[in-house]
C-alpha atoms as an extended CHARMM CRD file, in Angstrom:
* protein
*
        76  EXT
         1         1  UNK       CA            -50.4120000000      157.5540000000     -115.3430000000  PROA      1               0.0000000000
         2         2  UNK       CA            -47.6830000000      155.3700000000     -113.8360000000  PROA      2               0.0000000000
         3         3  UNK       CA            -45.1280000000      158.2070000000     -113.5500000000  PROA      3               0.0000000000
         4         4  UNK       CA            -47.5280000000      160.4930000000     -111.6890000000  PROA      4               0.0000000000
         5         5  UNK       CA            -48.5070000000      157.6910000000     -109.3270000000  PROA      5               0.0000000000
         6         6  UNK       CA            -44.8580000000      156.7830000000     -108.7160000000  PROA      6               0.0000000000
         7         7  UNK       CA            -44.0510000000      160.4340000000     -107.9260000000  PROA      7               0.0000000000
         8         8  UNK       CA            -46.8490000000      160.5680000000     -105.3280000000  PROA      8               0.0000000000
         9         9  UNK       CA            -45.8050000000      157.2180000000     -103.8330000000  PROA      9               0.0000000000
        10        10  UNK       CA            -42.1270000000      158.1930000000     -103.6680000000  PROA      10              0.0000000000
        11        11  UNK       CA            -42.9530000000      161.5300000000     -102.0040000000  PROA      11              0.0000000000
        12        12  UNK       CA            -45.0100000000      159.6680000000      -99.4020000000  PROA      12              0.0000000000
        13        13  UNK       CA            -42.2980000000      157.0210000000      -98.9100000000  PROA      13              0.0000000000
        14        14  UNK       CA            -39.7400000000      159.7090000000      -98.1010000000  PROA      14              0.0000000000
        15        15  UNK       CA            -42.1910000000      161.5250000000      -95.8080000000  PROA      15              0.0000000000
        16        16  UNK       CA            -42.9340000000      158.3780000000      -93.8190000000  PROA      16              0.0000000000
        17        17  UNK       CA            -39.5950000000      156.5400000000      -93.7890000000  PROA      17              0.0000000000
        18        18  UNK       CA            -36.7980000000      159.0550000000      -94.3960000000  PROA      18              0.0000000000
        19        19  UNK       CA            -37.2230000000      161.5480000000      -91.5690000000  PROA      19              0.0000000000
        20        20  UNK       CA            -33.7360000000      162.9750000000      -92.1070000000  PROA      20              0.0000000000
        21        21  UNK       CA            -34.8980000000      164.3720000000      -95.4650000000  PROA      21              0.0000000000
        22        22  UNK       CA            -37.0770000000      167.4820000000      -95.2420000000  PROA      22              0.0000000000
        23        23  UNK       CA            -39.5060000000      169.1210000000      -97.6640000000  PROA      23              0.0000000000
        24        24  UNK       CA            -39.2620000000      166.1960000000     -100.0790000000  PROA      24              0.0000000000
        25        25  UNK       CA            -41.1660000000      166.4690000000     -103.3340000000  PROA      25              0.0000000000
        26        26  UNK       CA            -41.0100000000      163.9880000000     -106.1760000000  PROA      26              0.0000000000
        27        27  UNK       CA            -42.5680000000      165.1220000000     -109.4400000000  PROA      27              0.0000000000
        28        28  UNK       CA            -43.1800000000      163.6840000000     -112.9010000000  PROA      28              0.0000000000
        29        29  UNK       CA            -42.9930000000      165.8480000000     -116.0310000000  PROA      29              0.0000000000
        30        30  UNK       CA            -44.1750000000      163.1930000000     -118.4470000000  PROA      30              0.0000000000
        31        31  UNK       CA            -40.6800000000      161.8420000000     -119.0050000000  PROA      31              0.0000000000
        32        32  UNK       CA            -38.5740000000      162.2850000000     -115.8670000000  PROA      32              0.0000000000
        33        33  UNK       CA            -38.9920000000      161.7570000000     -112.1390000000  PROA      33              0.0000000000
        34        34  UNK       CA            -37.4080000000      164.5970000000     -110.1890000000  PROA      34              0.0000000000
        35        35  UNK       CA            -36.7380000000      164.5710000000     -106.4510000000  PROA      35              0.0000000000
        36        36  UNK       CA            -36.0760000000      167.7200000000     -104.4370000000  PROA      36              0.0000000000
        37        37  UNK       CA            -35.1350000000      167.4900000000     -100.7810000000  PROA      37              0.0000000000
        38        38  UNK       CA            -33.4480000000      169.3860000000      -97.9760000000  PROA      38              0.0000000000
        39        39  UNK       CA            -31.0770000000      167.8880000000      -95.4350000000  PROA      39              0.0000000000
        40        40  UNK       CA            -28.1920000000      168.9890000000      -93.2490000000  PROA      40              0.0000000000
        41        41  UNK       CA            -25.9490000000      165.9210000000      -93.4110000000  PROA      41              0.0000000000
        42        42  UNK       CA            -25.3720000000      164.9820000000      -97.0720000000  PROA      42              0.0000000000
        43        43  UNK       CA            -23.4920000000      167.8710000000      -98.7310000000  PROA      43              0.0000000000
        44        44  UNK       CA            -22.6780000000      165.9090000000     -101.8980000000  PROA      44              0.0000000000
        45        45  UNK       CA            -26.1330000000      164.3160000000     -102.2650000000  PROA      45              0.0000000000
        46        46  UNK       CA            -24.7290000000      160.7930000000     -102.3950000000  PROA      46              0.0000000000
        47        47  UNK       CA            -26.9820000000      159.3150000000      -99.7150000000  PROA      47              0.0000000000
        48        48  UNK       CA            -30.0650000000      160.9710000000     -101.1640000000  PROA      48              0.0000000000
        49        49  UNK       CA            -29.2050000000      159.6620000000     -104.6360000000  PROA      49              0.0000000000
        50        50  UNK       CA            -28.8650000000      156.1410000000     -103.2280000000  PROA      50              0.0000000000
        51        51  UNK       CA            -32.1490000000      156.4070000000     -101.3050000000  PROA      51              0.0000000000
        52        52  UNK       CA            -33.9320000000      157.7370000000     -104.4080000000  PROA      52              0.0000000000
        53        53  UNK       CA            -32.5640000000      154.8720000000     -106.4930000000  PROA      53              0.0000000000
        54        54  UNK       CA            -33.7560000000      152.2910000000     -103.9690000000  PROA      54              0.0000000000
        55        55  UNK       CA            -37.1930000000      153.8800000000     -103.7930000000  PROA      55              0.0000000000
        56        56  UNK       CA            -37.5820000000      154.0900000000     -107.5710000000  PROA      56              0.0000000000
        57        57  UNK       CA            -36.6560000000      150.4120000000     -107.8440000000  PROA      57              0.0000000000
        58        58  UNK       CA            -39.3540000000      149.5880000000     -105.2840000000  PROA      58              0.0000000000
        59        59  UNK       CA            -42.1030000000      151.4780000000     -107.1390000000  PROA      59              0.0000000000
        60        60  UNK       CA            -41.1530000000      151.0760000000     -110.8010000000  PROA      60              0.0000000000
        61        61  UNK       CA            -40.4520000000      147.5980000000     -112.1190000000  PROA      61              0.0000000000
        62        62  UNK       CA            -38.4430000000      147.1380000000     -114.1340000000  PROA      62              0.0000000000
        63        63  UNK       CA            -36.4580000000      150.3280000000     -113.6370000000  PROA      63              0.0000000000
        64        64  UNK       CA            -34.1100000000      150.7300000000     -116.5740000000  PROA      64              0.0000000000
        65        65  UNK       CA            -33.3710000000      154.4450000000     -116.3960000000  PROA      65              0.0000000000
        66        66  UNK       CA            -30.4800000000      156.4980000000     -115.1550000000  PROA      66              0.0000000000
        67        67  UNK       CA            -30.2190000000      158.6010000000     -112.0300000000  PROA      67              0.0000000000
        68        68  UNK       CA            -28.3710000000      161.8520000000     -112.3010000000  PROA      68              0.0000000000
        69        69  UNK       CA            -27.6600000000      164.3950000000     -109.6010000000  PROA      69              0.0000000000
        70        70  UNK       CA            -28.5870000000      167.7070000000     -111.2020000000  PROA      70              0.0000000000
        71        71  UNK       CA            -27.6200000000      170.2260000000     -108.5580000000  PROA      71              0.0000000000
        72        72  UNK       CA            -26.8770000000      170.8820000000     -104.9260000000  PROA      72              0.0000000000
        73        73  UNK       CA            -27.5960000000      174.1990000000     -103.3380000000  PROA      73              0.0000000000
        74        74  UNK       CA            -26.1430000000      175.1960000000      -99.9940000000  PROA      74              0.0000000000
        75        75  UNK       CA            -28.5020000000      177.3390000000      -97.9610000000  PROA      75              0.0000000000
        76        76  UNK       CA            -26.8750000000      179.3860000000      -95.1890000000  PROA      76              0.0000000000
């Protein structure tokens, strides 16, 4: 399935090219791609959202969906 393949490819893309993001996992639930990541520099998630958008556009053509930041959790 295209969504499952995109999730694997996006996870690998972040692992290889976005070293500032840690423990990145992209998953597909049959309808939605979800990205979970840890970092210590982007408290509002804006950079990660932008990077995710760019990566989705590279792996899914045409990309006509929306990206929404669901939550941010601060870990002490």
